C-alpha positions in Angstrom: 0.0 0.0 0.0 2.8 2.4 0.9 4.5 1.8 -2.5 1.4 2.6 -4.5 0.8 5.7 -2.4 4.3 6.9 -2.9 4.2 6.1 -6.6 0.9 8.0 -6.9 2.3 11.1 -5.2 5.4 10.9 -7.4 3.3 10.7 -10.5 1.1 13.6 -9.4 4.2 15.7 -8.7 5.6 15.0 -12.2 2.3 16.1 -13.7 2.5 19.4 -11.9 6.0 20.2 -13.4 4.6 21.7 -16.7 2.0 23.7 -14.7 4.7 25.1 -12.5 6.8 26.0 -15.5 3.9 27.9 -17.0 3.3 29.7 -13.7 6.9 30.9 -13.7 6.4 32.3 -17.2 3.5 34.4 -15.9 5.2 35.3 -12.6 4.6 39.0 -13.3 0.9 38.4 -13.1 -0.2 39.2 -9.5 -3.6 37.7 -9.8 -5.6 35.5 -12.3 -8.1 38.3 -12.9 -5.2 40.6 -13.9 -4.2 38.1 -16.6 -7.7 37.9 -17.9 -8.0 41.7 -18.0 -4.8 41.9 -19.9 -5.9 39.3 -22.4 -9.3 41.0 -22.8 -7.5 44.3 -23.8 -5.3 42.4 -26.3 -8.4 40.7 -27.8 -10.2 44.1 -28.1 -7.3 45.7 -29.9 -6.8 42.8 -32.3 -10.6 42.7 -33.0 -10.6 46.5 -33.8 -7.5 46.0 -36.1 -9.3 43.1 -37.9 -12.4 45.2 -38.3 -10.4 47.7 -40.4 -9.8 45.1 -43.0 -6.5 46.7 -44.0 -4.3 43.9 -45.3 -1.1 45.2 -43.7 -2.7 45.3 -40.2 -2.7 41.5 -40.1 1.1 41.5 -39.7 0.8 43.4 -36.4 1.2 41.7 -33.0 -0.4 43.0 -29.9 0.7 42.4 -26.3 -0.6 44.0 -23.1 1.0 44.1 -19.6 -0.7 44.3 -16.3 -0.8 48.1 -16.2 -2.8 48.3 -19.4 0.2 49.2 -21.6 -0.1 47.9 -25.1 2.9 47.0 -27.2 2.5 46.8 -31.0 5.1 45.0 -33.1 5.4 43.7 -36.6 5.3 45.2 -40.1 2.9 47.5 -42.0 3.0 48.7 -45.6 2.9 52.4 -44.8 3.5 54.9 -42.0 -0.2 55.7 -42.3 -1.1 52.1 -41.5 1.2 52.2 -38.4 -0.4 55.5 -37.3 -3.8 53.9 -37.8 -2.9 50.9 -35.7 -1.6 53.1 -32.9 -4.7 55.2 -33.0 -6.9 52.2 -32.8 -5.0 50.8 -29.8 -5.1 54.2 -28.0 -8.9 54.4 -28.5 -9.5 50.9 -27.0 -11.1 50.8 -23.6 -8.7 49.8 -20.8 -5.6 50.9 -22.7 -3.4 53.2 -20.6 -0.5 53.6 -23.0 0.7 52.4 -26.4 4.3 51.6 -27.5 5.0 50.7 -31.1 8.0 49.0 -32.8 6.1 48.4 -36.0 8.3 48.8 -39.1 7.3 49.8 -42.6 7.8 47.0 -45.0 6.3 47.4 -48.5 6.9 44.0 -49.8 4.5 41.9 -47.7 
């Protein structure tokens, strides 16, 4: 009986290793609701970019931190497209600031 109990606990511990590794990746998240809020902001910005139906906006990545700061990265065809993406992100509910590292790339 002891051997099966020890084996069961060991197996359960091994199953938790991937979960602990993921928890470490999100160590900056102070609370699960913060993570959900950040994800919701990211989804809102991505949805608004998709609504524009501008081909170059599909090459833009969106990330949000726990303070509501949005980071835009990727490529766009024109500076006007970059400005449009930044404007959309700034106008999104919950966004506190926007940082962009989007580069103009005409050949996409």
